[in-house]
C-alpha positions as MATLAB code, in Angstrom:
seq = 'MASMLEFRTQGFNPYAVKYSPYYDSRIAVASSANFGIVGNGRLFALGLSAQGIQVEKSFDTNDALYDLAWSEINENQLVVACGDGSIKLFDLGVNDFPVMNFHEHKRETFAVCWNPVTKDSFVSSSWDGTVKIWSPTRNQSITTLPIGNCTYSTSFCPSNPALISAASTDSHLRIYDLRTPPRPSTTSCPPSPSTRRRRRPSPAAQPSPPPPPRSSPRTGTSTATP';
ca = [
      47.050  135.819 -110.964;
      44.327  134.851 -113.697;
      44.672  136.034 -117.245;
      42.730  138.903 -118.417;
      41.977  137.727 -122.001;
      42.908  134.322 -123.756;
      43.229  133.234 -127.350;
      44.254  130.044 -128.779;
      45.940  129.527 -131.967;
      44.081  126.227 -132.831;
      46.305  123.715 -134.470;
      49.491  125.932 -134.395;
      52.074  126.409 -131.818;
      52.950  130.116 -130.845;
      56.623  130.980 -131.020;
      56.523  134.919 -130.798;
      54.050  137.573 -129.754;
      54.679  141.328 -130.108;
      52.669  144.523 -129.386;
      52.195  146.963 -132.138;
      54.350  150.266 -131.720;
      51.298  152.193 -132.834;
      48.304  150.606 -131.025;
      48.460  149.049 -127.384;
      45.211  147.167 -128.415;
      46.951  145.282 -131.402;
      49.346  142.186 -131.087;
      50.536  139.655 -133.488;
      51.562  136.117 -133.063;
      54.055  134.140 -135.025;
      52.838  130.461 -134.977;
      54.018  126.954 -136.348;
      52.387  123.482 -136.889;
      53.921  120.543 -135.168;
      55.908  122.650 -132.618;
      57.840  124.033 -135.534;
      59.483  120.934 -136.431;
      57.752  120.291 -139.746;
      54.710  121.803 -141.427;
      53.174  125.163 -142.193;
      53.185  128.551 -140.273;
      50.419  131.182 -139.454;
      50.741  134.729 -138.506;
      47.902  136.088 -136.346;
      47.159  140.090 -136.268;
      44.970  140.189 -133.169;
      42.639  143.119 -131.695;
      42.178  143.530 -127.943;
      39.059  144.912 -126.568;
      36.686  144.569 -123.556;
      34.809  141.830 -125.352;
      37.838  139.714 -125.948;
      40.569  138.973 -128.604;
      39.490  139.191 -132.162;
      41.285  137.958 -135.320;
      41.793  140.976 -137.398;
      43.887  139.190 -139.982;
      45.813  135.954 -140.524;
      48.290  134.650 -143.222;
      49.335  131.151 -143.734;
      52.908  130.304 -144.999;
      54.509  127.095 -146.430;
      56.903  126.949 -143.565;
      57.108  127.294 -139.759;
      57.128  130.803 -138.285;
      59.738  131.559 -135.521;
      59.424  135.393 -134.823;
      57.954  138.450 -136.031;
      58.748  142.331 -135.815;
      56.292  145.235 -136.549;
      57.214  147.821 -138.748;
      58.162  151.040 -137.576;
      57.275  153.149 -140.694;
      53.946  151.489 -141.354;
      51.208  150.737 -138.868;
      49.828  147.914 -140.895;
      53.240  146.094 -141.830;
      55.361  143.347 -140.071;
      57.899  140.854 -141.016;
      57.985  137.263 -139.846;
      61.060  134.849 -139.756;
      60.508  131.645 -141.628;
      61.758  128.077 -141.574;
      62.943  127.893 -145.173;
      65.197  130.722 -144.396;
      63.249  133.598 -145.943;
      61.807  136.695 -144.313;
      58.219  137.873 -145.431;
      56.783  141.284 -145.240;
      52.886  141.263 -144.608;
      50.790  144.119 -145.184;
      47.340  143.914 -143.253;
      45.558  145.756 -146.018;
      46.634  143.021 -148.562;
      45.210  139.538 -148.601;
      46.679  136.229 -148.740;
      50.336  137.081 -149.952;
      53.303  139.009 -148.594;
      54.153  142.176 -150.480;
      57.990  141.601 -150.111;
      60.190  138.389 -149.589;
      63.796  138.492 -148.481;
      65.645  135.122 -148.955;
      69.505  134.957 -148.507;
      69.627  132.820 -145.352;
      70.674  129.193 -146.121;
      68.897  127.763 -143.068;
      66.061  129.026 -140.641;
      65.589  132.375 -140.061;
      64.891  132.574 -136.258;
      64.825  136.314 -135.203;
      63.981  139.638 -136.518;
      64.215  142.749 -135.083;
      63.001  146.299 -136.523;
      65.302  149.493 -136.012;
      63.354  151.458 -133.365;
      65.514  154.565 -133.812;
      66.267  155.296 -137.457;
      63.107  153.155 -138.187;
      64.278  152.297 -141.973;
      65.847  148.936 -141.544;
      65.615  145.608 -139.698;
      67.863  142.800 -138.703;
      67.480  138.968 -138.905;
      69.510  136.194 -137.465;
      69.743  132.479 -138.740;
      70.981  129.059 -138.163;
      73.328  129.355 -140.937;
      75.468  131.631 -138.589;
      74.926  134.955 -140.169;
      73.101  138.162 -139.053;
      71.917  140.441 -141.895;
      70.696  143.929 -141.985;
      67.952  144.708 -144.622;
      66.018  147.726 -145.807;
      62.232  146.903 -146.306;
      62.358  148.420 -149.834;
      64.885  146.121 -151.482;
      65.209  142.232 -151.665;
      69.130  142.360 -151.202;
      70.550  142.626 -147.726;
      72.665  145.745 -146.930;
      75.137  144.175 -144.557;
      75.814  140.449 -143.566;
      77.885  139.881 -140.220;
      79.468  136.469 -140.028;
      78.775  135.064 -136.765;
      79.915  131.611 -137.525;
      77.467  129.583 -135.307;
      73.803  128.918 -135.235;
      72.456  132.346 -134.020;
      69.134  132.196 -132.074;
      68.430  135.898 -131.286;
      69.424  139.341 -132.567;
      68.240  142.759 -131.222;
      68.799  146.603 -132.226;
      69.797  148.742 -129.243;
      66.891  150.752 -128.449;
      68.800  153.993 -127.976;
      71.950  153.650 -130.597;
      70.785  152.444 -134.172;
      74.570  151.306 -134.938;
      74.385  148.815 -132.254;
      73.353  145.189 -132.564;
      73.644  142.048 -130.237;
      73.315  138.508 -131.366;
      73.363  135.286 -129.203;
      74.549  132.126 -130.831;
      74.985  128.231 -129.950;
      78.916  128.800 -129.228;
      77.851  130.329 -125.718;
      78.684  133.900 -127.195;
      76.751  137.011 -126.739;
      78.300  139.372 -129.477;
      77.787  143.240 -129.821;
      78.299  144.896 -133.209;
      78.972  148.535 -134.281;
      77.766  148.857 -137.748;
      80.232  151.912 -138.061;
      83.164  149.632 -137.952;
      83.662  146.742 -140.533;
      82.781  143.159 -139.143;
      85.369  140.960 -138.153;
      85.713  137.614 -140.223;
      84.002  134.486 -138.533;
      85.807  132.550 -135.808;
      84.923  129.430 -137.779;
      86.835  128.450 -140.741;
      86.638  125.566 -143.259;
      89.562  123.624 -144.636;
      90.285  124.569 -148.109;
      89.292  122.209 -150.831;
      92.112  120.270 -152.784;
      91.812  122.221 -155.825;
      92.670  125.489 -153.816;
      95.549  124.443 -151.774;
      98.787  125.801 -152.831;
     101.233  123.178 -154.030;
     104.460  123.199 -152.090;
     107.656  123.741 -154.034;
     110.394  121.216 -153.188;
     113.476  122.673 -150.842;
     116.572  123.645 -152.900;
     118.228  120.619 -151.259;
     115.781  118.107 -153.086;
     115.962  119.834 -156.388;
     118.686  118.217 -158.834;
     121.597  120.290 -159.758;
     122.073  121.308 -163.335;
     124.587  119.677 -165.489;
     127.960  121.659 -166.015;
     128.530  123.420 -169.148;
     130.815  121.895 -172.092;
     134.374  122.725 -171.968;
     136.396  123.864 -175.232;
     139.368  121.993 -176.136;
     142.274  124.659 -176.613;
     143.995  122.536 -179.660;
     140.927  121.253 -181.627;
     138.434  124.110 -180.596;
     135.827  121.152 -180.254;
     133.794  120.816 -177.236;
     134.012  118.117 -174.809;
     131.470  117.256 -171.933;
     132.798  116.889 -168.409;
     132.719  113.331 -167.206;
];
């Protein structure tokens, strides 16, 4: 079957495409130069019409873009997952720069998803082995879930706002309930030498204390036991 419409992201390789939850004639594309290995990124906001696909807005970033999610509370806003570990919130009414920047991930942010039920938060996953919950109104994350392995994808349940899924490189799919505290990561690192507890010698290895001095009944002086 031939495609109805086509658009080429010249000079950039697209990684993700999402429809706007408000308009079925608007889509966005997250793309990266050099297949996302090295180079810049570009976000396209596109309008669909009978005449074809038109660029409504585009934003350039210093690092690759791997995913995007439209805001569920503002029809002109969307977040993108960046190769430098950041998440950027763009507004189609503001030129050139993001209106918010979220940067806690230590490695590439690879997926973002807006909560479709409560609409007041979004989730991100990263190669640093964590999943984070964010509010679009604050720079600090609300919750961090320790996956422990490179996490490629995460998503909110479309009917239950407390459930989150995550898929990672250890061949596991994990489901989290935000109403319960997260369990610690299954991946552990050995403690550094300065934090290791020193082992105390066993009682058998400890030297016995010397006997107390003994008093002579005749002179009242003290003599040591040989």
